[in-house]
GUDRENBA-458631 format. One line per 3 residues: number of its first residue (from 0); for each residue x, z, y of N, C-alpha, C. Coordinates in steps of 0.05 Angstrom, whole numbers, plus 5000, padded with zeros to 4 digits. Layout:
N
NUM = X:Z:Y:X:Z:Y:X:Z:Y  ...
***
This chain:
60
0 = 6328:7296:6337:6330:7272:6352:6307:7269:6372  6312:7260:6395:6291:7256:6416:6277:7229:6412  6252:7228:6418:6237:7202:6416:6247:7182:6436
3 = 6244:7157:6430:6250:7135:6449:6223:7127:6461  6221:7129:6487:6197:7120:6501:6199:7090:6505  6180:7075:6493:6180:7046:6495:6165:7037:6520
6 = 6142:7051:6525:6126:7042:6547:6106:7064:6555  6100:7066:6580:6079:7084:6591:6064:7067:6611  6037:7065:6607:6020:7050:6626:5999:7069:6636
9 = 5994:7069:6662:5973:7085:6674:5953:7067:6688  5928:7070:6681:5906:7055:6693:5885:7076:6701  5881:7079:6727:5861:7098:6737:5867:7126:6726
12 = 5849:7137:6710:5852:7164:6700:5860:7165:6670  5871:7142:6660:5879:7139:6632:5908:7130:6630  5923:7141:6611:5950:7133:6606:5954:7127:6577
15 = 5971:7107:6572:5978:7099:6545:6008:7103:6542  6016:7119:6522:6045:7124:6517:6052:7114:6490  6074:7098:6489:6084:7087:6463:6112:7097:6459
18 = 6116:7111:6436:6142:7123:6430:6151:7116:6402  6177:7116:6397:6188:7112:6370:6203:7138:6364  6199:7148:6340:6211:7174:6333:6218:7174:6303
21 = 6242:7185:6297:6249:7189:6269:6236:7215:6260  6220:7213:6239:6203:7235:6230:6210:7243:6202  6210:7269:6197:6214:7279:6170:6197:7305:6168
24 = 6179:7305:6148:6162:7329:6145:6140:7323:6124  6118:7337:6128:6095:7333:6110:6070:7327:6126  6053:7310:6115:6027:7304:6127:6006:7304:6105
27 = 5986:7321:6109:5965:7323:6089:5976:7331:6062  5997:7347:6062:6009:7357:6037:6029:7338:6024  6034:7315:6036:6052:7295:6024:6076:7291:6042
30 = 6100:7288:6030:6124:7284:6047:6123:7257:6061  6133:7257:6086:6137:7232:6101:6165:7232:6113  6176:7209:6115:6202:7206:6127:6206:7177:6135
33 = 6218:7174:6158:6224:7147:6168:6221:7145:6198  6222:7120:6207:6220:7114:6236:6191:7105:6241  6178:7118:6260:6149:7114:6265:6145:7107:6295
36 = 6125:7090:6300:6116:7085:6327:6090:7100:6331  6090:7117:6352:6067:7133:6359:6054:7122:6385  6028:7118:6384:6013:7110:6408:5993:7132:6414
39 = 5993:7142:6438:5973:7162:6447:5960:7153:6472  5934:7156:6473:5918:7149:6497:5908:7175:6509  5915:7180:6533:5908:7205:6547:5888:7198:6570
42 = 5869:7217:6574:5850:7213:6596:5848:7240:6612  5847:7237:6638:5844:7260:6655:5815:7268:6658  5809:7292:6651:5782:7304:6654:5784:7326:6674
45 = 5761:7336:6682:5761:7358:6703:5776:7383:6693  5777:7387:6666:5791:7410:6656:5819:7404:6645  5829:7380:6651:5857:7373:6643:5858:7348:6627
48 = 5883:7341:6619:5888:7317:6603:5880:7322:6574  5869:7301:6561:5862:7303:6533:5869:7277:6520  5878:7279:6495:5883:7255:6478:5856:7244:6469
51 = 5851:7219:6475:5825:7207:6467:5829:7186:6445  5854:7180:6438:5859:7160:6417:5888:7159:6411  5894:7146:6388:5922:7144:6381:5926:7132:6354
54 = 5951:7126:6347:5958:7116:6321:5987:7123:6315  5994:7120:6290:6021:7125:6280:6026:7104:6259  6047:7088:6262:6054:7067:6243:6083:7069:6235
57 = 6088:7067:6209:6116:7068:6199:6129:7041:6205  6153:7041:6216:6168:7016:6221:6185:7010:6197  6190:6985:6192:6207:6977:6169:6236:6982:6175
***
């Protein structure tokens, strides 16, 4: 399943992307499954884009 892009905001050299994705797998050796909202904050540096922050929250 493809993620649903909820919002993308760009301010100067920084972008915030908010996506919702159905996830199934393992994290830190424990199974996870469900619908999650992912937030990633990207920043442009001289050597390319890098993630400088983010979060993942399970939705009810």
